[in-house]
C-alpha positions as CSV (number, residue, x, y, z in Angstrom):
1,X,4.7,-6.6,-8.5
2,X,7.9,-5.2,-6.9
3,X,8.5,-4.3,-3.2
4,X,9.4,-0.6,-3.3
5,X,10.2,1.2,0.0
6,X,7.3,3.2,1.1
7,X,6.1,4.8,4.4
8,X,4.8,2.4,6.9
9,X,2.3,4.6,8.8
10,X,-0.3,4.9,5.9
11,X,-0.1,1.2,5.1
12,X,-0.7,0.2,8.7
13,X,-3.5,2.7,9.2
14,X,-5.3,1.5,6.1
15,X,-4.8,-2.2,7.1
16,X,-6.0,-1.6,10.6
17,X,-9.0,0.3,9.3
18,X,-9.9,-2.6,6.9
19,X,-9.5,-5.2,9.8
20,X,-6.5,-6.7,8.6
21,X,-4.0,-8.6,10.7
22,X,-0.7,-6.7,10.9
23,X,2.7,-8.2,11.6
24,X,6.2,-6.4,11.8
25,X,9.3,-8.2,10.9
26,X,12.3,-6.1,12.3
27,X,15.6,-7.0,10.5
28,X,17.6,-4.6,12.6
29,X,20.9,-6.2,13.5
30,X,20.4,-9.3,11.4
31,X,23.8,-10.5,10.2
32,X,23.0,-13.8,8.5
33,X,20.5,-16.1,7.1
34,X,19.9,-18.0,10.4
35,X,19.1,-14.8,12.3
36,X,16.8,-13.7,9.4
37,X,14.8,-16.9,9.5
38,X,14.6,-16.7,13.3
39,X,13.1,-13.1,13.1
40,X,10.4,-14.3,10.6
41,X,9.7,-17.3,12.8
42,X,9.1,-15.2,15.8
43,X,7.3,-12.3,14.0
44,X,4.9,-14.7,12.2
45,X,4.6,-17.1,15.2
46,X,5.5,-19.9,12.7
47,X,4.5,-23.5,13.6
48,X,7.0,-26.0,14.8
49,X,7.4,-27.5,11.3
50,X,9.2,-24.3,10.0
51,X,12.4,-25.4,8.4
52,X,14.2,-22.2,8.5
53,X,15.1,-22.0,4.9
54,X,13.8,-20.2,1.8
55,X,11.4,-22.9,0.8
56,X,10.0,-23.2,4.3
57,X,9.5,-19.4,4.4
58,X,7.7,-19.5,1.0
59,X,5.4,-22.3,2.2
60,X,4.6,-20.5,5.5
61,X,3.8,-17.2,3.7
62,X,1.4,-19.3,1.4
63,X,-0.6,-20.4,4.4
64,X,-0.6,-18.2,7.6
65,X,-3.7,-19.9,8.8
66,X,-2.4,-19.8,12.4
67,X,-2.6,-15.9,12.4
68,X,-5.7,-14.3,13.6
69,X,-8.6,-14.6,11.1
70,X,-8.9,-11.4,9.1
71,X,-10.0,-10.3,5.6
72,X,-6.2,-9.6,4.9
73,X,-2.8,-9.6,6.2
74,X,-0.1,-7.0,6.1
75,X,3.5,-7.7,6.8
76,X,5.7,-4.8,7.5
77,X,9.4,-5.3,7.0
78,X,11.4,-2.7,9.0
79,X,15.1,-1.8,9.6
80,X,16.1,-3.9,6.6
81,X,18.6,-1.5,4.9
82,X,21.7,-2.7,6.8
83,X,21.0,-6.4,6.1
84,X,20.2,-5.7,2.5
85,X,23.5,-3.7,1.9
86,X,25.6,-6.5,3.7
87,X,23.8,-9.5,2.0
88,X,22.4,-8.2,-1.3
89,X,21.9,-11.8,-2.7
90,X,20.0,-13.0,0.3
91,X,18.0,-9.7,0.2
92,X,17.0,-10.3,-3.5
93,X,16.0,-13.9,-2.5
94,X,13.8,-12.5,0.3
95,X,12.2,-10.0,-2.0
96,X,11.4,-12.8,-4.5
97,X,9.9,-15.0,-1.8
98,X,7.7,-12.1,-0.7
99,X,6.6,-11.0,-4.0
100,X,5.7,-14.6,-5.0
101,X,3.7,-15.0,-1.7
102,X,1.7,-11.7,-2.6
103,X,1.1,-12.8,-6.1
104,X,-0.2,-16.3,-4.9
105,X,-2.5,-14.7,-2.5
106,X,-4.0,-12.5,-5.3
107,X,-4.7,-15.3,-7.6
108,X,-8.3,-16.7,-7.7
109,X,-8.6,-19.1,-4.9
110,X,-5.4,-17.8,-3.4
111,X,-6.9,-17.3,0.0
112,X,-6.7,-14.5,2.3
113,X,-5.2,-11.3,0.8
114,X,-1.5,-10.6,1.7
115,X,0.4,-7.4,1.2
116,X,4.0,-6.5,2.2
117,X,5.4,-3.2,2.9
118,X,9.0,-2.6,3.0
119,X,9.5,0.5,5.2
120,X,11.2,3.5,3.7
121,X,12.5,4.5,7.1
122,X,10.2,7.4,7.5
123,X,8.7,8.3,10.9
124,X,6.4,5.6,12.4
125,X,2.6,5.7,12.9
126,X,1.0,8.9,13.8
127,X,0.6,9.5,17.6
128,X,-2.4,7.8,19.0
129,X,-2.6,5.3,16.0
130,X,-3.1,1.6,17.1
131,X,0.2,-0.3,17.4
132,X,0.9,-3.1,14.9
133,X,1.1,-6.7,16.2
134,X,4.8,-7.5,16.6
């Protein structure tokens, strides 16, 4: 699996229709790893043990039990292009962490289904659509 940019609105609509919990992680204005980790911590409402490093993020994405109970979870990554262009190595590491989390969730016994959408920057949800949890 690879994370290819795609429109956010259809993915959010499908997730909400299926009763999935949705979370947006806005990377707009992120300049470094510390800020990146803070954004993930806030968006996912990570527990106090979150270590603000790649391994801790991978561990957190493999659990997510503190999020509302749902048949699946969709994480929408938005406003990522500036940070990805400025920090391509860290962007690649983040992609790998996200891809591994999605793959683990899809394995037998992997727990609640997880999907990640990397927003392609197209217009947001249609007017009147329920807002994603942020």
